[in-house]
VOBA-1610 file (N, C-alpha, C; in pm, whole numbers, padded with zeros to 5 digits, always signed):
BEGIN
Unk-02105+11255-22064Unk-02150+11138-21973Unk-02065+11008-22022Unk-02007+10942-21936Unk-01922+10817-21963Unk-02038+10727-22018Unk-01984+10635-22127Unk-02079+10523-22164Unk-02095+10416-22078Unk-02211+10368-22052Unk-02241+10266-21943Unk-02188+10128-22017Unk-02114+10058-21916Unk-02058+09918-21950Unk-02178+09819-21960Unk-02172+09740-22077Unk-02268+09628-22073Unk-02253+09527-21969Unk-02361+09436-21944Unk-02339+09341-21850Unk-02235+09245-21887Unk-02214+09201-22005Unk-02101+09127-22054Unk-01983+09189-22033Unk-01968+09330-22040Unk-01848+09395-22014Unk-01815+09398-21859Unk-01917+09398-21775Unk-01887+09407-21639Unk-01850+09264-21598Unk-01904+09162-21655Unk-01855+09020-21609Unk-01712+09009-21656Unk-01668+09051-21776Unk-01541+09046-21823Unk-01439+09117-21748Unk-01488+09238-21719Unk-01388+09320-21632Unk-01366+09253-21485Unk-01479+09202-21433Unk-01471+09152-21280Unk-01398+09032-21307Unk-01404+08934-21407Unk-01328+08824-21420Unk-01180+08854-21423Unk-01134+08960-21503Unk-00994+09011-21522Unk-00940+09057-21386Unk-01016+09135-21307Unk-00963+09181-21176Unk-00955+09068-21072Unk-01064+08975-21075Unk-01058+08878-20970Unk-00948+08785-21002Unk-00925+08750-21129Unk-00807+08673-21167Unk-00683+08714-21117Unk-00657+08859-21130Unk-00525+08912-21079Unk-00516+08903-20925Unk-00637+08924-20864Unk-00643+08918-20719Unk-00588+08777-20671Unk-00650+08682-20728Unk-00635+08533-20697Unk-00500+08508-20712Unk-00436+08541-20828Unk-00303+08498-20873Unk-00188+08585-20781Unk-00227+08676-20730Unk-00135+08767-20653Unk-00146+08754-20499Unk-00263+08707-20451Unk-00276+08704-20310Unk-00187+08632-20219Unk-00132+08524-20277Unk-00021+08449-20193Unk+00113+08456-20256Unk+00126+08554-20353Unk+00254+08564-20415Unk+00365+08639-20326Unk+00490+08584-20328Unk+00598+08660-20253Unk+00709+08703-20370Unk+00715+08843-20357Unk+00786+08916-20462Unk+00761+08857-20606Unk+00621+08860-20623Unk+00560+08823-20753Unk+00558+08693-20797Unk+00608+08603-20705Unk+00628+08448-20749Unk+00516+08380-20662Unk+00447+08272-20714Unk+00356+08195-20649Unk+00367+08047-20703Unk+00322+07956-20623Unk+00319+07810-20647Unk+00181+07772-20679Unk+00163+07662-20774Unk+00054+07613-20797Unk-00001+07521-20668Unk-00127+07545-20630Unk-00170+07470-20513Unk-00200+07326-20534Unk-00192+07290-20666Unk-00227+07142-20679Unk-00103+07050-20702Unk-00015+07095-20780Unk+00114+07017-20810Unk+00219+07051-20719Unk+00209+07179-20651Unk+00317+07223-20558Unk+00465+07215-20617Unk+00465+07248-20749Unk+00584+07257-20819Unk+00693+07339-20738Unk+00811+07264-20700Unk+00909+07325-20622Unk+00956+07476-20673Unk+00941+07492-20809Unk+00986+07597-20869Unk+00877+07704-20880Unk+00864+07817-20807Unk+00749+07914-20811Unk+00761+07991-20955Unk+00644+08022-20980Unk+00622+08103-21123Unk+00577+08245-21086Unk+00608+08324-21185Unk+00555+08460-21169Unk+00403+08455-21174Unk+00339+08530-21106Unk+00194+08531-21110Unk+00137+08532-21242Unk+00199+08612-21335Unk+00133+08633-21477Unk+00137+08510-21541Unk+00210+08417-21502Unk+00230+08279-21576Unk+00149+08174-21519Unk+00062+08197-21423Unk-00017+08090-21372Unk-00175+08137-21395Unk-00265+08050-21377Unk-00415+08071-21395Unk-00472+08080-21260Unk-00595+08138-21265Unk-00687+08136-21153Unk-00779+08018-21175Unk-00750+07907-21114Unk-00810+07781-21142Unk-00920+07762-21036Unk-01048+07746-21104Unk-01171+07718-21039Unk-01197+07567-20979Unk-01223+07549-20866Unk-01261+07400-20810Unk-01412+07382-20893Unk-01502+07461-20859Unk-01620+07441-20927Unk-01611+07532-21041Unk-01656+07482-21164Unk-01656+07556-21291Unk-01702+07701-21275Unk-01648+07792-21354Unk-01687+07933-21368Unk-01838+07949-21416Unk-01888+07847-21480Unk-02019+07861-21547Unk-02133+07869-21421Unk-02081+07842-21287Unk-02164+07857-21189Unk-02150+07982-21133Unk-02239+08081-21146Unk-02211+08217-21093Unk-02224+08219-20942Unk-02290+08121-20878Unk-02292+08133-20741Unk-02166+08117-20662Unk-02065+08042-20738Unk-01924+08029-20682Unk-01818+08088-20778Unk-01857+08148-20882Unk-01749+08199-20976Unk-01657+08295-20918Unk-01699+08378-20828Unk-01599+08490-20780Unk-01588+08463-20612Unk-01608+08328-20573Unk-01591+08290-20428Unk-01441+08266-20408Unk-01377+08334-20316Unk-01236+08330-20307Unk-01200+08186-20252Unk-01276+08107-20177Unk-01237+07977-20159Unk-01240+07874-20261Unk-01312+07915-20376Unk-01324+07832-20490Unk-01220+07842-20600Unk-01131+07948-20578Unk-01044+07985-20692Unk-00895+08003-20627Unk-00805+07942-20695Unk-00678+07953-20646Unk-00570+07944-20748Unk-00441+07989-20715Unk-00341+07985-20835Unk-00303+07843-20870Unk-00306+07826-21001Unk-00281+07685-21055Unk-00184+07709-21179Unk-00090+07619-21198Unk-00001+07626-21318Unk-00095+07604-21434Unk-00047+07637-21552Unk-00145+07612-21669Unk-00147+07465-21701Unk-00048+07389-21666Unk-00059+07240-21679Unk-00174+07178-21601Unk-00169+07207-21463Unk-00278+07143-21376Unk-00408+07229-21425Unk-00430+07331-21455Unk-00552+07403-21474Unk-00607+07352-21613Unk-00518+07348-21711Unk-00569+07340-21841Unk-00559+07197-21905Unk-00443+07131-21872Unk-00424+06994-21944Unk-00470+06894-21845Unk-00482+06922-21711Unk-00527+06817-21615Unk-00656+06837-21555Unk-00747+06923-21618Unk-00872+06940-21577Unk-00894+07012-21455Unk-00790+07077-21398Unk-00798+07141-21293Unk-00753+07066-21165Unk-00736+06949-21182Unk-00691+06852-21066Unk-00802+06859-20955Unk-00918+06858-20996Unk-01028+06875-20891Unk-01022+06803-20773Unk-00961+06677-20769Unk-00973+06595-20645Unk-00865+06652-20548Unk-00742+06691-20611Unk-00629+06763-20515Unk-00675+06885-20469Unk-00758+06968-20561Unk-00802+07098-20535Unk-00889+07095-20429Unk-00975+07004-20426Unk-01082+06977-20307Unk-01011+06955-20191Unk-00910+06853-20175Unk-00827+06836-20058Unk-00771+06962-20021Unk-00704+07044-20099Unk-00646+07171-20063Unk-00752+07255-20004Unk-00864+07269-20058Unk-00966+07357-19999Unk-01000+07302-19853Unk-01029+07177-19833Unk-01068+07132-19712Unk-00962+07153-19610Unk-00833+07129-19646Unk-00720+07151-19564Unk-00708+07287-19521Unk-00734+07389-19613Unk-00703+07535-19597Unk-00823+07596-19518Unk-00941+07566-19553Unk-01075+07625-19501Unk-01157+07543-19403Unk-01112+07422-19386Unk-01185+07326-19284Unk-01255+07218-19363Unk-01260+07103-19292Unk-01307+06993-19367Unk-01460+07006-19405Unk-01498+06982-19540Unk-01628+06987-19589Unk-01644+07110-19667Unk-01552+07200-19667Unk-01572+07322-19743Unk-01583+07300-19900Unk-01510+07210-19958Unk-01530+07156-20089Unk-01663+07108-20127Unk-01713+07033-20023Unk-01866+06987-20054Unk-01958+07111-20037Unk-01930+07206-19958Unk-02020+07303-19937Unk-02020+07401-20065Unk-01914+07410-20135Unk-01886+07489-20252Unk-01970+07416-20374Unk-01971+07289-20377Unk-02034+07219-20479Unk-02190+07234-20444Unk-02235+07221-20324Unk-02373+07252-20288Unk-02417+07404-20326Unk-02326+07493-20289Unk-02358+07631-20325Unk-02359+07652-20470Unk-02281+07588-20539Unk-02289+07608-20705Unk-02416+07563-20761Unk-02491+07491-20704Unk-02626+07444-20747Unk-02723+07536-20726Unk-02705+07643-20646Unk-02802+07748-20616Unk-02803+07842-20730Unk-02911+07891-20776Unk-02922+08006-20874Unk-02885+08138-20805Unk-02789+08195-20849Unk-02738+08323-20797Unk-02755+08432-20912Unk-02825+08530-20895Unk-02837+08634-20994Unk-02768+08758-20938Unk-02679+08799-21027Unk-02605+08933-20988Unk-02657+09051-21071Unk-02703+09144-20999Unk-02734+09276-21072Unk-02612+09347-21134Unk-02633+09437-21211Unk-02525+09509-21255Unk-02463+09589-21148Unk-02534+09630-21051Unk-02483+09701-20937Unk-02397+09613-20850Unk-02434+09480-20842Unk-02377+09381-20756Unk-02225+09354-20831Unk-02228+09368-20965Unk-02101+09333-21042Unk-02012+09452-21027Unk-02069+09577-21022Unk-02002+09696-21015Unk-01936+09708-20874Unk-02003+09658-20766Unk-01956+09661-20622Unk-01833+09574-20616Unk-01844+09451-20684Unk-01744+09349-20687Unk-01617+09409-20756Unk-01634+09479-20867Unk-01525+09542-20940Unk-01464+09644-20855Unk-01520+09722-20773Unk-01466+09813-20698Unk-01388+09749-20576Unk-01443+09619-20524Unk-01376+09548-20418Unk-01238+09499-20474Unk-01241+09451-20599Unk-01108+09391-20639Unk-01016+09488-20726Unk-01057+09610-20737Unk-00970+09723-20806Unk-00862+09770-20718
//
Protein backbone atom coordinates (compact mmCIF):
# COMPACT_ATOMS: atom_id res chain seq x y z
CA UNK A 1 0.00 0.00 0.00
CA UNK A 2 1.41 3.44 -0.95
CA UNK A 3 2.47 5.70 1.90
CA UNK A 4 -0.03 8.44 2.70
CA UNK A 5 1.26 11.97 2.03
CA UNK A 6 1.31 14.28 5.03
CA UNK A 7 -0.78 17.46 5.04
CA UNK A 8 2.41 19.50 4.66
CA UNK A 9 3.35 17.31 1.68
CA UNK A 10 -0.07 17.82 0.10
CA UNK A 11 0.20 21.62 0.43
CA UNK A 12 3.71 21.57 -1.04
CA UNK A 13 2.62 19.40 -3.98
CA UNK A 14 -0.44 21.57 -4.64
CA UNK A 15 1.67 24.76 -4.46
CA UNK A 16 4.07 23.33 -7.07
CA UNK A 17 1.32 22.19 -9.47
CA UNK A 18 -0.69 25.40 -9.06
CA UNK A 19 2.44 27.48 -9.71
CA UNK A 20 3.13 25.61 -12.95
CA UNK A 21 -0.50 26.09 -14.02
CA UNK A 22 -0.40 29.84 -13.30
CA UNK A 23 2.91 30.39 -15.08
CA UNK A 24 1.84 28.45 -18.18
CA UNK A 25 -1.84 29.39 -18.57
CA UNK A 26 -1.15 32.46 -20.77
CA UNK A 27 2.17 31.30 -22.20
CA UNK A 28 2.59 31.24 -25.95
CA UNK A 29 5.19 28.75 -27.11
CA UNK A 30 6.42 28.61 -23.52
CA UNK A 31 6.90 32.37 -23.25
CA UNK A 32 4.97 34.67 -20.91
CA UNK A 33 5.02 38.34 -19.89
CA UNK A 34 4.95 39.74 -16.37
CA UNK A 35 1.45 41.13 -15.66
CA UNK A 36 2.82 44.07 -13.66
CA UNK A 37 5.82 45.49 -15.51
CA UNK A 38 4.73 44.30 -18.98
CA UNK A 39 8.39 43.79 -19.92
CA UNK A 40 8.37 43.85 -23.74
CA UNK A 41 10.63 40.79 -23.76
CA UNK A 42 8.68 37.72 -22.67
CA UNK A 43 10.44 35.15 -20.52
CA UNK A 44 10.18 31.39 -20.49
CA UNK A 45 7.53 30.30 -17.98
CA UNK A 46 10.21 28.58 -15.87
CA UNK A 47 11.93 31.96 -15.37
CA UNK A 48 8.91 33.73 -13.83
CA UNK A 49 7.06 33.42 -10.52
CA UNK A 50 3.45 32.78 -9.65
CA UNK A 51 2.90 36.13 -7.95
CA UNK A 52 0.14 36.45 -5.36
CA UNK A 53 -1.84 39.69 -5.02
CA UNK A 54 -2.97 38.63 -1.54
CA UNK A 55 -0.22 36.77 0.32
CA UNK A 56 -0.04 32.98 0.20
CA UNK A 57 -0.41 32.87 3.98
CA UNK A 58 -4.15 33.44 3.48
CA UNK A 59 -5.47 30.01 2.56
CA UNK A 60 -8.84 31.40 1.45
CA UNK A 61 -7.13 32.97 -1.60
CA UNK A 62 -3.88 30.97 -1.81
CA UNK A 63 -5.05 28.86 -4.77
CA UNK A 64 -7.53 31.35 -6.22
CA UNK A 65 -6.73 31.80 -9.93
CA UNK A 66 -7.80 35.46 -9.90
CA UNK A 67 -5.33 36.15 -7.08
CA UNK A 68 -2.24 34.67 -8.73
CA UNK A 69 -0.54 35.68 -11.99
CA UNK A 70 2.78 35.35 -13.79
CA UNK A 71 5.28 37.91 -12.54
CA UNK A 72 8.95 38.42 -13.26
CA UNK A 73 11.25 37.74 -10.34
CA UNK A 74 12.03 41.45 -10.05
CA UNK A 75 8.41 42.54 -9.61
CA UNK A 76 7.46 39.62 -7.36
CA UNK A 77 10.57 39.48 -5.22
CA UNK A 78 12.38 42.80 -5.25
CA UNK A 79 9.35 45.09 -5.61
CA UNK A 80 7.02 43.38 -3.15
CA UNK A 81 4.70 42.00 -5.82
CA UNK A 82 3.79 45.44 -7.19
CA UNK A 83 0.46 45.08 -5.36
CA UNK A 84 -1.09 48.33 -6.56
CA UNK A 85 -0.37 47.50 -10.22
CA UNK A 86 -1.43 43.88 -9.69
CA UNK A 87 -4.72 45.08 -8.16
CA UNK A 88 -5.39 47.33 -11.16
CA UNK A 89 -4.59 44.40 -13.50
CA UNK A 90 -7.00 42.14 -11.58
CA UNK A 91 -9.80 44.74 -11.74
CA UNK A 92 -9.23 45.31 -15.45
CA UNK A 93 -9.15 41.57 -16.18
CA UNK A 94 -11.97 40.30 -13.96
CA UNK A 95 -14.09 43.39 -13.34
CA UNK A 96 -13.92 46.47 -11.15
CA UNK A 97 -13.87 45.59 -7.46
CA UNK A 98 -12.39 42.11 -7.86
CA UNK A 99 -9.18 43.09 -6.04
CA UNK A 100 -11.23 44.36 -3.09
CA UNK A 101 -13.26 41.13 -3.13
CA UNK A 102 -10.04 39.11 -2.95
CA UNK A 103 -8.87 41.15 0.04
CA UNK A 104 -12.22 40.61 1.78
CA UNK A 105 -12.16 36.89 0.92
CA UNK A 106 -8.62 36.56 2.32
CA UNK A 107 -9.85 37.65 5.75
CA UNK A 108 -12.18 34.68 5.97
CA UNK A 109 -10.97 31.52 7.65
CA UNK A 110 -10.85 28.73 5.09
CA UNK A 111 -9.91 25.24 6.18
CA UNK A 112 -9.01 22.71 3.53
CA UNK A 113 -9.35 19.04 4.40
CA UNK A 114 -6.77 16.61 3.08
CA UNK A 115 -9.43 15.47 0.60
CA UNK A 116 -9.93 19.07 -0.58
CA UNK A 117 -6.18 19.35 -1.17
CA UNK A 118 -6.09 16.02 -3.01
CA UNK A 119 -9.00 17.15 -5.21
CA UNK A 120 -7.18 20.37 -6.09
CA UNK A 121 -4.02 18.39 -6.84
CA UNK A 122 -6.01 16.25 -9.30
CA UNK A 123 -7.46 19.40 -10.87
CA UNK A 124 -4.02 20.90 -11.51
CA UNK A 125 -2.26 17.66 -12.52
